[in-house]
N, C-alpha and C positions, 0 to 999 in steps of 0.2 A: 447374115440376116436370119432371124428366127423362122423356123419352118412352121407353116400354118398347119395345125393338127386337128382343127375342128371342121364342122360343116359350115355352110353359108358363104363359101368363097365365090360369090356371084360376080366378082370383078374379073376373075380368071375365066369363068364360064358364063359370060354375060348373055349368051344366046339361049341359056337353059331355064326351064321352069325348075325352081329350087325346092327339092324335097329333102335336102340335106340338113336344113336348119328347122328347129321345132318350135315355131311361134304360133300364137293364136291365129287360126286361119281366117278369122274375121277381119284381120288387119288392124292398124292403129285406129283407135276411136277418134272420131272427128273432134270431140271436146279436147282431147290431148293435143291434137294438131293446132287447135285454136289457142290453147294455153301457151304453146311454144311461140306462136306468132305474137300473142299479146305481151310476152315478156321481153320482146326485142329492146324496148327502151330501157330495160334494167341491166342490159349487158355492159353498160359503162361502170357498174358498181361490182365490187367483189361479191361472191355468193354468201348467203347467210351461213355463218359458222354454226355447226351443231345441228343444222336442219330442224330447228325447233318445231315450227308448224307442221312440217312433213312427218316428223316423229310422232307428234300428237295424233295426226290423221291415221298413221299406220297402226298406232296402239288401239285406236278406236275400231278400225277395220278388223284387226286381228284379235280383239278382245283380250289384250294383255297390257302390261304396264309400260309406260313410256320409258321408265328407268332401265328397262331390260333391252332397249333398242339401240342399235348403232346402224348408221347408213353408210353406204360406200359407192364407189364408182363402178357399179356392177357387182355381182356376186364374186367374181374372180378377184377383185380388189380386196374384198373382205377375207377371202381365203388366204391371200398373201399376207395381209396385215395380221391375221390371227396367228399364222405360223411364225411371223417375226415376233409377235408378242409372247407366244408360248415357248418358242425355241425348243421344240421337242428333239430328243435324241433318237427315238425310234417310233415309227408309225406302222399301223396295220391298215392296209387298203384292200378293198375288193378288187378282183380281176376277172372280168373287165369292169371298169368304172370311169367316171369323168377324169380326164387327164390332168386338169388343173391342180388337183390335190397333190399329186406327185411332183409337179413342177415347183409348186410353192415349198413343199417339204425339202426337196433336193436343194433348192436355193439356200436353205438354212443348214445344209450338211447333214440332214436327217437320214438315218437308215430306214429302208423300206422293207417291210415284210408283207406278204400277200396271202389273202384267202381266195383261192381259186374257185370260181363258180363253175359248176359242171353242167355240160349239155344234157346228159340223161335226165336231170331233174329240172330242165328248163331254166338253168342258170339262176336258181333260187338260193338264197342264203338259208342254210340248214342249221339244226341244233348244234352240230359239231363246231360251229363258229365259236361257241363259248370255250370249247377245249383249246382251239387254236389261240384264242385270246389269252388264256392262262399260260399257254406254252410260250408264246412270243413275248409277253409282258411289255407291250408298247407304252409309251407316254401318252399317245394320242391315237384315236381311230377316226376315220371318215366313213360314213355310211350315206349312200345316196338312195332316197326313198320317195318315189320309185327310182330304181337304178337307171343310169344312163350308160350304155345304150339299150339295155334289155327291156326297160319299161316295167319291170316286175316290182311290186311292193312287197315289203317284208311283213310277215305275220306279226300282229300287234304284241302277242304274248312273248315272242322271241325278242322283239325290239326292246320291250320293257325289261326282259331278263338280262339283256346285254347292258342296258343302262344301269341296272342294279349292280351287276358285276363290275362295271367300270367304276362306279362310286365306291364300292368296297375296296377296289385295288388302286385307287388314286389315278385312274386313267381319264383323260379328257376326251369327251365324246362329241363329235360333230356330225349332225344329221342335215344333209342337204335336201330341203323340201321344195326346191324350185319348180319341180314338175307336179307337185301334189295337187295343185289347183285344177288340174285336168282329170284327176281321178274321179270316179263316179260319186263317192262319198268321202271327200277329203278330211272331214272332221273326225272320222273314225280312225284315221291313220296318223294324224299329227301328234307330236309330243309337246305341244305348247302347254298343255295342262300340267306337265311335269317340271316346268322351268323353276318354279319357286322351291320345289323339294330337292332338285338336283342342280347345284351350282356348277357342276362339272359338265353340264350340257350346253351346247351351242347349236342353235337352229339357223339355217341359212335359207333365205328366200330372195326372189328378184322380180322386178317389174318386166324384165326383158321378154319372157315367154308369155306371161299372162296377158299382157297388153300389146304384144307385137311391136316392141320398141327397142330392138337390139342396138340401134344406132344412138340411143339415149341411154348411156350407161347408168344404171340405178339398181342397187341391191340393198338388202338389209338383213341384219341378224339379231337374234335374241339370246341373251344370257343373263341369269340372275346374279352372277358374280360381278360386281361393279369393278373389281380390280382387273379382271380380264378386259373389260371394255375400256378402262383407263389406259391399260398397256397398249391396246390396239390403237387408241387415239394418239398415243405418244409416238408411235412408229408410222403413223399415216401422214402423208403430205398434207399441208394446209389447203383448205378450199377444194377438197377432193370430190365434192358433189356440186356440180355446176348449178347456176341459177335455172338454166333450161331444164335440167333433170329434176330439180326440186318442184318447179311449177308443173311439169308434165306429170310427176308423181301425184301431186295434190289433185289434179284433174282426173287422173286415172282411177283413183280410189273411190270416186263417186260413181263409177261405171259398173254397178253391181249387176244390172240386167245383162250387160255385155258379157261379163264373165260367165254367168249361168248359161246364156245362149251359146257361147263358145263351147262350154263343157258338154251340153246336150248334142250339139252338132258333131263334136269329136267322137262321142260314144256311138252315135248312129253311123257315121262314116267309117269308123274303125271296124265295126262289125262287118260292113259291106266289103271293105278293102281286104280284110283277112280272108273272107270267103273266096273272093275272086283270086287272090294271090295263091291260096292253097289249091285252087282248081288248076292253076298253071304249073303245079308241081313244085312250088317253093315250100320250104319248111318254115312255117310261121310260128313264132313263139307267142305266148299269151300276154303281150304287153297290155298294161292297164291305163296308159296315159295317151298323150297326143302324138305318139310315134309308134311305128311297128318295126320290130326286130325280126330278121329272117335270114335263112341260109339259101344260097343259090349258086350258080356257076361262078367260078373265081373271077372271071373277066366281065361280070355283069355291069360294073361301073363303066368300063370302056365301051360296052355295047350300047349303053343308054345315052351317053353324052352326045354322040352324033345325031341322035334322035331328038335332042332338045330336052332331055331329062337329067337332072343332077341328083344322084342319090348319095348317101353317106357310106363310103367303104370303111368298114370297121376293123380292117386287118391290122391297123396300127395300135389298137387297144391291147395292152398286156392280157394274155389269156385267150386271145382270139387269133384265128389264122385267116388266110384268104377264103372268101366265100361268105363271110358274114356282112350283113348290110342293115341299114336303118333308113326308113323313109318317114317323113312327116305326114300327118293326117291333115289334108287341106280341104278346100271347098269341093263339092261333088264333081263339078265339071273338070276341075284340075285332077282329082283322083281318077276320073274316067280316062283322062289323057295318060296318066301313069300306067293304068292297067292296059290300055291300048298299046303303049310302047313295050311293056313287059311281054305282052302276047306276041308282038312282032319279033322281038329279039330272042325269045325263048322257043319260038315256033320252028 
């Protein structure tokens, strides 16, 4: 059986308040729940192939072209189909970063090179990434912006410099923007405006985190190279996006106030949580999204579980060791409970 390497294992720790998974703390919008209920009578038919209405709605929401879009059964589904479609021989990954990139690449027999993020500079990607890129000469790179688990965004100038270098060297560049919706000013960080100019760019997004629907698998990607999207569709199983997911997505995209309300709540609570955690002697890093990355006692996970709190032990990320953790930003009363338990187990 495949080992579970992510957060959100609430079935194993069903007595715990889950801070290990990073979804919108406002919970699933009521309109999305209702859309799922309303589509029950459609479950006797196959899902709509190509997700036409959903792709149109996403294109409108994201202010981009429908032709650039592909939908999938969650962002992870698109990562795997992209790797199958591109069949790269060598990839450059950040360390630490989201584990699914490596899993998908290794499944295709791809060699993995790593750019190690360093603690003294708060695990930020630095200018020397460009030198590592030229030295390693990968076919494909994956960047997570903001990165998971650190929550750090990349400087815009560096990101664009990497994009130019990749285009000049024939390297395919994937940027995972799944957590960008929770950053204070997401439009300042996204590379959507570069899609038409750079056909070697693929952007990845998902409904999971933004609308708190991880149980409804729904993700999407952008690329201006139609051949890349055609190859992805060719290696993807038919009807990979369910009727439930498509209807949930259409309803979710109308929830613009919900998204902004969640972003403001996260910013306010994140500031409060970081201050309280630092006061407890934890080393807190400058995460900019809806989770907080920090360092503490190596056995902190084991101390918290009996107290009813589930945090993400990040020691299984390449480039990290025991003592690194991640917690989601949740509602204030839930965050208070986390701080209370941390105070008890660290006291």
